[in-house]
VMD Tcl script that builds the backbone (N, CA, C; Angstrom):
set m [mol new atoms 429]
animate dup $m
set s [atomselect $m all]
$s set {name element resname resid chain x y z} {
  {N N MET 1 A 78.701 124.139 100.891}
  {CA C MET 1 A 76.884 124.317 101.028}
  {C C MET 1 A 76.596 124.494 102.119}
  {N N ARG 2 A 75.313 125.321 102.124}
  {CA C ARG 2 A 74.873 126.164 103.567}
  {C C ARG 2 A 73.750 125.701 103.127}
  {N N VAL 3 A 72.923 125.495 103.668}
  {CA C VAL 3 A 71.609 124.955 103.771}
  {C C VAL 3 A 70.588 126.030 104.537}
  {N N VAL 4 A 69.664 126.894 104.129}
  {CA C VAL 4 A 68.921 127.992 104.538}
  {C C VAL 4 A 67.309 127.756 104.946}
  {N N PRO 5 A 66.910 127.440 105.888}
  {CA C PRO 5 A 65.659 126.997 105.976}
  {C C PRO 5 A 64.387 128.247 105.097}
  {N N GLU 6 A 63.680 127.184 104.828}
  {CA C GLU 6 A 62.695 128.422 103.984}
  {C C GLU 6 A 62.067 129.231 104.559}
  {N N PRO 7 A 61.640 130.396 104.479}
  {CA C PRO 7 A 61.117 131.567 105.125}
  {C C PRO 7 A 59.371 131.385 105.239}
  {N N PRO 8 A 59.007 132.302 106.361}
  {CA C PRO 8 A 57.299 132.405 106.529}
  {C C PRO 8 A 56.861 132.458 104.873}
  {N N LEU 9 A 55.915 132.150 104.394}
  {CA C LEU 9 A 55.117 132.182 103.089}
  {C C LEU 9 A 55.146 134.095 103.077}
  {N N GLY 10 A 55.077 134.005 101.915}
  {CA C GLY 10 A 54.915 135.494 101.675}
  {C C GLY 10 A 53.443 135.862 100.592}
  {N N GLU 11 A 52.816 134.656 100.425}
  {CA C GLU 11 A 51.417 134.772 100.122}
  {C C GLU 11 A 50.707 133.856 100.689}
  {N N ALA 12 A 49.511 133.524 100.738}
  {CA C ALA 12 A 48.986 132.485 100.869}
  {C C ALA 12 A 48.567 131.816 100.290}
  {N N ARG 13 A 48.612 130.110 100.261}
  {CA C ARG 13 A 48.662 129.526 99.645}
  {C C ARG 13 A 47.166 128.475 99.721}
  {N N PRO 14 A 46.101 128.786 98.718}
  {CA C PRO 14 A 44.640 128.141 98.827}
  {C C PRO 14 A 44.653 127.103 99.083}
  {N N ALA 15 A 43.360 126.603 99.550}
  {CA C ALA 15 A 43.019 125.344 99.826}
  {C C ALA 15 A 43.028 124.030 98.754}
  {N N THR 16 A 43.068 122.964 98.727}
  {CA C THR 16 A 42.683 122.124 97.634}
  {C C THR 16 A 41.967 121.026 98.263}
  {N N SER 17 A 40.805 120.645 97.514}
  {CA C SER 17 A 39.403 119.269 98.128}
  {C C SER 17 A 40.276 118.485 97.191}
  {N N TRP 18 A 40.236 117.510 97.413}
  {CA C TRP 18 A 40.345 116.336 96.948}
  {C C TRP 18 A 39.922 114.921 96.523}
  {N N SER 19 A 40.014 114.040 95.966}
  {CA C SER 19 A 39.249 112.421 95.980}
  {C C SER 19 A 39.660 111.215 95.260}
  {N N CYS 20 A 40.552 110.585 96.252}
  {CA C CYS 20 A 41.246 109.688 95.395}
  {C C CYS 20 A 40.869 108.131 95.373}
  {N N ASN 21 A 41.121 107.244 94.638}
  {CA C ASN 21 A 41.303 106.244 94.448}
  {C C ASN 21 A 42.144 105.310 94.709}
  {N N PHE 22 A 42.455 104.461 95.237}
  {CA C PHE 22 A 43.283 103.999 95.591}
  {C C PHE 22 A 43.885 102.047 95.624}
  {N N PHE 23 A 44.500 101.626 95.478}
  {CA C PHE 23 A 44.478 100.058 94.801}
  {C C PHE 23 A 45.573 99.884 95.949}
  {N N ASP 24 A 45.987 98.753 96.792}
  {CA C ASP 24 A 47.292 98.386 97.900}
  {C C ASP 24 A 47.986 97.418 96.911}
  {N N ALA 25 A 48.555 96.980 97.538}
  {CA C ALA 25 A 49.617 95.684 96.939}
  {C C ALA 25 A 48.976 94.345 96.720}
  {N N THR 26 A 47.532 94.207 97.713}
  {CA C THR 26 A 47.214 92.885 97.700}
  {C C THR 26 A 46.373 93.152 96.268}
  {N N GLY 27 A 46.040 94.551 95.721}
  {CA C GLY 27 A 44.763 94.570 94.972}
  {C C GLY 27 A 43.540 95.272 95.530}
  {N N GLU 28 A 43.073 95.341 96.758}
  {CA C GLU 28 A 42.453 95.798 97.208}
  {C C GLU 28 A 42.078 97.009 97.311}
  {N N SER 29 A 40.916 98.028 97.172}
  {CA C SER 29 A 40.583 99.158 96.518}
  {C C SER 29 A 39.833 99.892 97.652}
  {N N PHE 30 A 40.682 101.482 97.940}
  {CA C PHE 30 A 40.103 101.974 98.823}
  {C C PHE 30 A 39.918 103.534 98.443}
  {N N THR 31 A 39.312 104.226 98.964}
  {CA C THR 31 A 38.853 105.521 98.797}
  {C C THR 31 A 39.044 106.635 99.719}
  {N N VAL 32 A 39.516 107.496 99.742}
  {CA C VAL 32 A 39.873 108.599 100.579}
  {C C VAL 32 A 39.756 109.774 99.902}
  {N N GLU 33 A 39.327 111.180 100.951}
  {CA C GLU 33 A 38.874 112.542 100.085}
  {C C GLU 33 A 38.719 113.340 101.073}
  {N N GLY 34 A 39.300 114.948 101.041}
  {CA C GLY 34 A 39.037 115.347 102.311}
  {C C GLY 34 A 39.268 117.130 101.747}
  {N N ARG 35 A 40.008 118.377 102.369}
  {CA C ARG 35 A 40.699 119.428 101.613}
  {C C ARG 35 A 41.789 119.717 102.407}
  {N N PHE 36 A 42.784 119.717 102.126}
  {CA C PHE 36 A 44.133 120.528 102.483}
  {C C PHE 36 A 43.473 121.862 102.577}
  {N N PRO 37 A 43.914 122.757 104.235}
  {CA C PRO 37 A 43.348 124.145 104.390}
  {C C PRO 37 A 44.344 124.666 103.314}
  {N N GLU 38 A 43.668 126.211 103.721}
  {CA C GLU 38 A 44.594 127.156 103.189}
  {C C GLU 38 A 45.388 127.623 104.168}
  {N N ALA 39 A 47.013 127.922 103.668}
  {CA C ALA 39 A 47.756 128.259 104.891}
  {C C ALA 39 A 48.273 130.139 104.440}
  {N N PRO 40 A 47.917 130.594 105.468}
  {CA C PRO 40 A 47.992 132.037 105.531}
  {C C PRO 40 A 49.103 132.764 105.343}
  {N N VAL 41 A 49.493 133.912 104.739}
  {CA C VAL 41 A 50.716 134.563 104.813}
  {C C VAL 41 A 51.343 134.525 106.046}
  {N N GLY 42 A 52.783 134.451 106.199}
  {CA C GLY 42 A 53.373 134.125 107.630}
  {C C GLY 42 A 53.740 132.953 107.889}
  {N N TRP 43 A 52.826 131.841 107.214}
  {CA C TRP 43 A 52.656 130.469 107.752}
  {C C TRP 43 A 54.257 130.055 107.281}
  {N N ASP 44 A 54.712 129.155 108.906}
  {CA C ASP 44 A 56.008 128.270 108.420}
  {C C ASP 44 A 55.907 127.398 107.994}
  {N N PRO 45 A 56.454 127.390 106.964}
  {CA C PRO 45 A 56.406 126.051 105.938}
  {C C PRO 45 A 56.670 124.881 106.398}
  {N N TYR 46 A 57.593 124.732 107.616}
  {CA C TYR 46 A 57.698 123.586 108.011}
  {C C TYR 46 A 56.571 122.750 109.190}
  {N N THR 47 A 55.412 123.857 109.378}
  {CA C THR 47 A 54.504 123.432 110.395}
  {C C THR 47 A 53.486 122.978 109.677}
  {N N GLU 48 A 52.912 121.866 110.056}
  {CA C GLU 48 A 52.155 120.942 109.952}
  {C C GLU 48 A 50.230 121.750 109.207}
  {N N LEU 49 A 49.479 121.451 109.029}
  {CA C LEU 49 A 48.071 121.585 109.075}
  {C C LEU 49 A 47.481 120.613 109.147}
  {N N GLU 50 A 46.107 120.977 109.708}
  {CA C GLU 50 A 45.142 120.129 110.337}
  {C C GLU 50 A 43.972 119.781 108.883}
  {N N THR 51 A 43.703 118.710 108.967}
  {CA C THR 51 A 42.861 118.272 107.947}
  {C C THR 51 A 42.037 116.971 108.435}
  {N N VAL 52 A 40.381 116.791 108.257}
  {CA C VAL 52 A 40.525 115.816 108.190}
  {C C VAL 52 A 40.255 114.353 106.663}
  {N N VAL 53 A 39.965 113.419 106.828}
  {CA C VAL 53 A 40.013 112.674 105.714}
  {C C VAL 53 A 39.234 111.677 105.751}
  {N N THR 54 A 38.327 111.179 105.030}
  {CA C THR 54 A 36.729 110.801 104.963}
  {C C THR 54 A 37.038 109.711 103.956}
  {N N GLY 55 A 36.001 108.666 103.688}
  {CA C GLY 55 A 35.951 107.827 102.690}
  {C C GLY 55 A 35.887 106.237 103.216}
  {N N GLN 56 A 36.310 105.424 102.123}
  {CA C GLN 56 A 36.180 103.976 102.752}
  {C C GLN 56 A 37.691 103.222 102.294}
  {N N ALA 57 A 37.896 103.269 103.695}
  {CA C ALA 57 A 39.327 103.032 103.511}
  {C C ALA 57 A 40.081 102.165 105.369}
  {N N PRO 58 A 40.893 101.631 105.364}
  {CA C PRO 58 A 40.593 100.918 106.454}
  {C C PRO 58 A 41.067 102.663 108.011}
  {N N THR 59 A 40.782 102.210 108.504}
  {CA C THR 59 A 40.197 102.797 109.784}
  {C C THR 59 A 41.341 104.106 110.343}
  {N N ASN 60 A 42.168 103.724 110.402}
  {CA C ASN 60 A 43.516 104.017 110.436}
  {C C ASN 60 A 44.107 105.505 109.667}
  {N N LEU 61 A 43.525 105.290 108.374}
  {CA C LEU 61 A 43.537 105.989 107.167}
  {C C LEU 61 A 42.824 107.476 107.070}
  {N N LEU 62 A 41.793 107.396 108.051}
  {CA C LEU 62 A 40.285 108.167 108.398}
  {C C LEU 62 A 40.635 109.284 109.024}
  {N N GLY 63 A 40.120 109.932 109.668}
  {CA C GLY 63 A 39.988 111.123 110.543}
  {C C GLY 63 A 40.832 112.075 110.833}
  {N N ALA 64 A 41.307 112.471 111.587}
  {CA C ALA 64 A 41.692 114.122 111.652}
  {C C ALA 64 A 43.498 113.949 111.639}
  {N N LYS 65 A 43.732 113.982 110.620}
  {CA C LYS 65 A 45.677 114.442 109.674}
  {C C LYS 65 A 46.547 115.081 110.343}
  {N N ARG 66 A 47.607 115.564 109.937}
  {CA C ARG 66 A 48.395 116.508 109.676}
  {C C ARG 66 A 49.134 116.235 108.308}
  {N N VAL 67 A 49.131 117.501 107.298}
  {CA C VAL 67 A 49.211 117.457 106.397}
  {C C VAL 67 A 50.898 118.534 105.919}
  {N N ARG 68 A 51.651 118.446 105.167}
  {CA C ARG 68 A 52.498 119.381 105.040}
  {C C ARG 68 A 52.392 119.778 103.658}
  {N N LEU 69 A 52.568 121.441 103.256}
  {CA C LEU 69 A 53.104 121.843 102.068}
  {C C LEU 69 A 54.119 121.385 101.337}
  {N N ALA 70 A 53.926 121.456 100.262}
  {CA C ALA 70 A 55.300 120.512 99.282}
  {C C ALA 70 A 55.685 121.401 98.551}
  {N N LYS 71 A 54.797 121.731 97.690}
  {CA C LYS 71 A 54.926 122.859 96.507}
  {C C LYS 71 A 53.439 123.074 95.715}
  {N N SER 72 A 53.531 124.837 95.862}
  {CA C SER 72 A 52.540 124.962 95.113}
  {C C SER 72 A 52.865 125.736 94.053}
  {N N ALA 73 A 52.022 125.511 92.876}
  {CA C ALA 73 A 52.358 126.909 91.948}
  {C C ALA 73 A 50.682 126.611 90.871}
  {N N PRO 74 A 50.621 127.757 90.093}
  {CA C PRO 74 A 49.357 127.643 89.268}
  {C C PRO 74 A 48.711 126.405 88.644}
  {N N GLU 75 A 49.578 125.502 88.432}
  {CA C GLU 75 A 49.096 124.215 87.657}
  {C C GLU 75 A 49.368 122.905 88.533}
  {N N VAL 76 A 50.286 123.249 89.576}
  {CA C VAL 76 A 50.320 122.011 90.267}
  {C C VAL 76 A 50.315 122.284 91.857}
  {N N ARG 77 A 49.982 121.168 92.481}
  {CA C ARG 77 A 50.225 121.393 93.925}
  {C C ARG 77 A 50.462 120.499 94.654}
  {N N GLU 78 A 51.794 120.043 95.600}
  {CA C GLU 78 A 52.104 118.731 95.929}
  {C C GLU 78 A 51.557 118.586 97.541}
  {N N TYR 79 A 51.254 117.785 98.348}
  {CA C TYR 79 A 51.427 117.495 99.728}
  {C C TYR 79 A 51.775 116.622 100.312}
  {N N LEU 80 A 52.388 116.181 101.636}
  {CA C LEU 80 A 52.658 114.885 102.113}
  {C C LEU 80 A 51.779 115.006 103.251}
  {N N MET 81 A 51.232 113.789 103.406}
  {CA C MET 81 A 50.298 113.494 104.793}
  {C C MET 81 A 50.946 112.168 105.575}
  {N N TYR 82 A 50.864 112.057 106.631}
  {CA C TYR 82 A 51.018 110.696 107.178}
  {C C TYR 82 A 50.291 110.373 108.290}
  {N N GLU 83 A 50.126 109.303 108.950}
  {CA C GLU 83 A 50.022 108.223 109.804}
  {C C GLU 83 A 50.304 107.548 110.533}
  {N N VAL 84 A 50.654 107.728 111.671}
  {CA C VAL 84 A 51.538 106.469 113.040}
  {C C VAL 84 A 50.503 105.639 113.588}
  {N N THR 85 A 50.705 104.444 113.751}
  {CA C THR 85 A 49.330 103.427 114.024}
  {C C THR 85 A 50.037 103.555 115.459}
  {N N PRO 86 A 49.149 102.848 116.669}
  {CA C PRO 86 A 49.928 102.531 117.861}
  {C C PRO 86 A 50.823 101.778 117.642}
  {N N GLU 87 A 50.827 100.886 117.149}
  {CA C GLU 87 A 52.464 99.847 116.677}
  {C C GLU 87 A 53.333 100.801 116.067}
  {N N SER 88 A 53.347 101.790 115.894}
  {CA C SER 88 A 54.496 102.702 115.266}
  {C C SER 88 A 54.490 102.189 113.642}
  {N N VAL 89 A 53.844 102.044 113.408}
  {CA C VAL 89 A 53.749 101.608 111.502}
  {C C VAL 89 A 53.410 102.995 111.486}
  {N N ARG 90 A 54.221 103.566 110.015}
  {CA C ARG 90 A 53.779 104.600 109.443}
  {C C ARG 90 A 53.623 104.889 108.170}
  {N N TYR 91 A 52.046 105.466 108.245}
  {CA C TYR 91 A 51.950 105.200 106.455}
  {C C TYR 91 A 52.448 107.087 105.904}
  {N N ASP 92 A 52.646 106.844 104.747}
  {CA C ASP 92 A 53.373 108.060 104.165}
  {C C ASP 92 A 52.536 108.461 103.065}
  {N N PHE 93 A 51.695 109.766 102.486}
  {CA C PHE 93 A 50.672 109.784 102.066}
  {C C PHE 93 A 51.462 110.931 100.652}
  {N N ASN 94 A 52.056 110.884 99.913}
  {CA C ASN 94 A 52.727 111.614 98.807}
  {C C ASN 94 A 51.562 112.016 97.411}
  {N N PHE 95 A 50.840 113.747 97.693}
  {CA C PHE 95 A 49.684 113.634 96.614}
  {C C PHE 95 A 50.661 114.619 95.735}
  {N N GLN 96 A 50.410 114.499 94.031}
  {CA C GLN 96 A 50.769 115.370 93.691}
  {C C GLN 96 A 49.847 115.586 92.561}
  {N N PHE 97 A 49.087 116.774 93.057}
  {CA C PHE 97 A 47.908 117.431 91.930}
  {C C PHE 97 A 48.046 118.066 90.867}
  {N N VAL 98 A 47.856 117.905 89.716}
  {CA C VAL 98 A 47.631 118.766 88.476}
  {C C VAL 98 A 46.237 119.151 88.656}
  {N N ARG 99 A 46.020 120.766 87.922}
  {CA C ARG 99 A 44.844 121.119 87.957}
  {C C ARG 99 A 44.290 120.559 86.660}
  {N N ASP 100 A 42.550 120.784 86.497}
  {CA C ASP 100 A 41.861 119.965 85.576}
  {C C ASP 100 A 42.435 119.053 85.332}
  {N N ALA 101 A 43.348 117.802 85.844}
  {CA C ALA 101 A 43.784 116.413 85.382}
  {C C ALA 101 A 43.752 115.512 86.448}
  {N N ARG 102 A 43.404 114.616 86.085}
  {CA C ARG 102 A 43.736 113.181 86.874}
  {C C ARG 102 A 44.815 113.409 87.171}
  {N N SER 103 A 45.199 113.130 88.556}
  {CA C SER 103 A 46.856 112.987 89.483}
  {C C SER 103 A 47.036 111.956 89.938}
  {N N LEU 104 A 48.110 111.613 90.401}
  {CA C LEU 104 A 48.515 110.523 91.106}
  {C C LEU 104 A 49.059 111.031 92.610}
  {N N ALA 105 A 48.664 109.513 93.642}
  {CA C ALA 105 A 49.493 109.219 94.555}
  {C C ALA 105 A 49.838 108.338 94.802}
  {N N THR 106 A 50.837 108.355 95.590}
  {CA C THR 106 A 51.354 106.939 96.504}
  {C C THR 106 A 51.012 106.882 97.758}
  {N N VAL 107 A 51.076 105.885 98.636}
  {CA C VAL 107 A 51.327 105.701 100.145}
  {C C VAL 107 A 52.501 104.675 100.089}
  {N N THR 108 A 53.462 104.662 100.928}
  {CA C THR 108 A 54.211 104.214 101.714}
  {C C THR 108 A 53.784 103.384 102.947}
  {N N ARG 109 A 54.552 102.419 103.687}
  {CA C ARG 109 A 54.276 102.061 104.497}
  {C C ARG 109 A 55.713 101.457 105.411}
  {N N TYR 110 A 56.242 101.829 106.552}
  {CA C TYR 110 A 57.236 101.447 107.022}
  {C C TYR 110 A 56.804 101.209 108.873}
  {N N THR 111 A 57.223 99.947 108.718}
  {CA C THR 111 A 57.189 99.113 109.903}
  {C C THR 111 A 58.494 98.939 110.599}
  {N N PRO 112 A 58.352 99.034 112.000}
  {CA C PRO 112 A 59.810 99.571 112.482}
  {C C PRO 112 A 60.424 98.204 112.900}
  {N N PRO 113 A 61.415 98.248 113.298}
  {CA C PRO 113 A 62.483 97.186 113.431}
  {C C PRO 113 A 61.871 96.362 114.369}
  {N N SER 114 A 62.203 94.987 114.415}
  {CA C SER 114 A 61.406 93.838 115.491}
  {C C SER 114 A 62.262 92.800 115.701}
  {N N GLY 115 A 62.952 92.656 116.813}
  {CA C GLY 115 A 63.519 91.486 117.140}
  {C C GLY 115 A 65.176 91.604 116.174}
  {N N ASP 116 A 65.265 90.871 115.266}
  {CA C ASP 116 A 66.510 90.668 114.711}
  {C C ASP 116 A 66.017 91.035 113.560}
  {N N LYS 117 A 64.828 91.944 113.281}
  {CA C LYS 117 A 64.928 92.429 111.585}
  {C C LYS 117 A 65.217 93.868 111.690}
  {N N LEU 118 A 65.372 94.116 110.354}
  {CA C LEU 118 A 65.381 95.602 109.779}
  {C C LEU 118 A 64.115 95.805 109.917}
  {N N GLY 119 A 63.528 97.357 110.295}
  {CA C GLY 119 A 62.502 98.087 109.553}
  {C C GLY 119 A 62.513 97.823 108.260}
  {N N GLN 120 A 61.352 97.908 107.623}
  {CA C GLN 120 A 60.576 97.362 106.298}
  {C C GLN 120 A 60.238 98.788 106.048}
  {N N ILE 121 A 60.159 99.522 104.343}
  {CA C ILE 121 A 59.626 100.265 103.744}
  {C C ILE 121 A 58.777 99.222 102.503}
  {N N VAL 122 A 57.894 99.675 102.606}
  {CA C VAL 122 A 56.945 98.789 101.228}
  {C C VAL 122 A 56.154 99.735 100.890}
  {N N ALA 123 A 55.984 99.804 99.013}
  {CA C ALA 123 A 54.687 100.223 98.098}
  {C C ALA 123 A 53.541 100.183 98.926}
  {N N PHE 124 A 53.064 100.257 99.951}
  {CA C PHE 124 A 51.581 100.265 99.848}
  {C C PHE 124 A 50.173 100.401 99.295}
  {N N ALA 125 A 50.170 101.534 98.248}
  {CA C ALA 125 A 49.390 101.781 97.318}
  {C C ALA 125 A 49.834 102.781 96.363}
  {N N THR 126 A 48.852 102.345 95.310}
  {CA C THR 126 A 49.212 104.161 94.501}
  {C C THR 126 A 47.458 104.123 94.020}
  {N N GLY 127 A 47.466 105.447 93.752}
  {CA C GLY 127 A 45.631 105.621 93.230}
  {C C GLY 127 A 46.099 107.185 92.294}
  {N N HIS 128 A 44.820 107.071 92.000}
  {CA C HIS 128 A 44.212 108.185 90.809}
  {C C HIS 128 A 43.590 109.248 91.840}
  {N N CYS 129 A 43.759 110.761 91.604}
  {CA C CYS 129 A 43.079 111.302 92.533}
  {C C CYS 129 A 42.245 112.723 91.314}
  {N N LEU 130 A 41.318 113.371 91.864}
  {CA C LEU 130 A 40.278 114.284 91.385}
  {C C LEU 130 A 40.586 115.564 92.666}
  {N N SER 131 A 40.524 116.348 91.901}
  {CA C SER 131 A 41.118 117.669 92.862}
  {C C SER 131 A 40.435 118.857 92.006}
  {N N LYS 132 A 40.297 120.178 93.780}
  {CA C LYS 132 A 39.688 121.506 92.915}
  {C C LYS 132 A 41.118 122.264 93.024}
  {N N PHE 133 A 41.378 123.070 92.779}
  {CA C PHE 133 A 42.427 124.245 93.420}
  {C C PHE 133 A 41.194 125.331 93.940}
  {N N HIS 134 A 41.273 125.692 95.486}
  {CA C HIS 134 A 40.659 126.413 95.527}
  {C C HIS 134 A 41.476 127.922 95.195}
  {N N ALA 135 A 40.022 129.099 95.471}
  {CA C ALA 135 A 40.824 130.477 95.259}
  {C C ALA 135 A 41.740 130.899 97.109}
  {N N VAL 136 A 42.403 131.980 96.946}
  {CA C VAL 136 A 42.802 132.258 98.465}
  {C C VAL 136 A 41.255 132.776 98.934}
  {N N GLY 137 A 41.323 132.392 100.437}
  {CA C GLY 137 A 39.900 133.062 100.625}
  {C C GLY 137 A 38.466 131.909 100.766}
  {N N GLU 138 A 38.901 131.373 99.421}
  {CA C GLU 138 A 37.516 130.821 98.811}
  {C C GLU 138 A 36.683 129.542 100.167}
  {N N LYS 139 A 35.860 129.752 100.602}
  {CA C LYS 139 A 35.433 128.768 102.024}
  {C C LYS 139 A 34.723 127.812 101.349}
  {N N GLU 140 A 34.173 127.264 101.937}
  {CA C GLU 140 A 33.678 125.628 101.917}
  {C C GLU 140 A 32.554 125.658 101.644}
  {N N ALA 141 A 31.485 124.691 100.710}
  {CA C ALA 141 A 30.263 125.392 100.172}
  {C C ALA 141 A 29.238 124.875 101.488}
  {N N GLY 142 A 28.572 126.045 102.138}
  {CA C GLY 142 A 27.873 125.451 103.085}
  {C C GLY 142 A 28.176 126.386 104.180}
  {N N SER 143 A 29.723 126.943 104.300}
  {CA C SER 143 A 30.050 127.560 105.642}
  {C C SER 143 A 29.783 128.827 105.240}
}
mol reanalyze $m
mol bondsrecalc $m
mol representation Tube
mol addrep $m
């Protein structure tokens, strides 16, 4: 088997605005929202896009973030976003948006090894999201 990298995008991938309500493993809730930007024609699918996350959440989950396109179709858009804390704890967000429907998102947390302990991966939070699928070239309101 030969693995061939994906070529640059042959067509633009439109932006997606979103808002998610999460519950973590302790039952606490938090909300995050943002807009994943449009990826232009020729974009390398392995290059991350910049976004800003706002909401009522732990501060390390808010602010400037990097996001990667995972899948884009007329009815489904998937994105991967992550955060690494100064302590090297990593939070991975997996968004699966469905047009005109409440969608699912999950967050896993990886804590690196310490002393004689192995690194640990846990299901940190699950959430439901609302999203808006923008058209190619559609600007944000007010811009």
